C-alpha positions in Angstrom: -18.9 35.2 -217.7 -19.8 36.3 -213.7 -19.2 32.3 -213.2 -15.7 31.7 -214.4 -14.3 35.1 -212.6 -15.5 33.3 -209.7 -14.2 29.9 -210.5 -10.6 31.3 -211.2 -10.9 33.6 -208.0 -11.6 30.1 -206.6 -8.2 28.5 -208.2 -6.3 31.7 -207.5 -7.4 31.7 -203.7 -6.4 27.9 -203.4 -3.2 28.2 -205.1 -2.3 31.2 -202.8 -3.3 29.3 -199.8 -1.7 25.7 -201.2 1.7 27.4 -201.8 1.4 29.7 -198.1 1.0 26.3 -196.5 3.7 24.7 -198.6 6.0 27.4 -197.1 4.4 27.0 -194.1 5.1 23.1 -194.0 8.9 23.5 -195.2 10.2 26.1 -193.3 8.1 23.9 -189.7 10.9 20.8 -191.2 13.5 23.1 -191.6 13.3 24.1 -188.0 13.2 20.9 -187.1 15.9 19.6 -188.8 18.2 22.4 -187.8 16.8 22.3 -183.8 18.2 18.4 -184.2 21.4 18.9 -185.7 21.9 21.7 -183.2 21.4 19.4 -180.2 23.8 16.7 -181.7 26.3 19.1 -182.1 26.1 20.6 -178.8 26.3 16.7 -177.3 29.6 16.4 -179.4 30.7 19.9 -178.0 30.2 18.3 -174.3 31.9 15.4 -175.0 34.9 17.3 -176.8 35.1 19.4 -174.0 35.0 16.6 -171.0 37.9 14.5 -173.2 39.9 17.7 -173.2 39.5 17.9 -169.5 41.2 14.7 -168.7 
């Protein structure tokens, strides 16, 4: 019976770690995409401001 509980504990720990890593990677990817979008919007804003100054 002890073997079964150790196995269940191992599965639980593995599952929790998997979820944590998956969420961390998803957050990292989302942050990266947001940074790219922000950079793109700032460039477009600079172009608009420059065009309006003419």
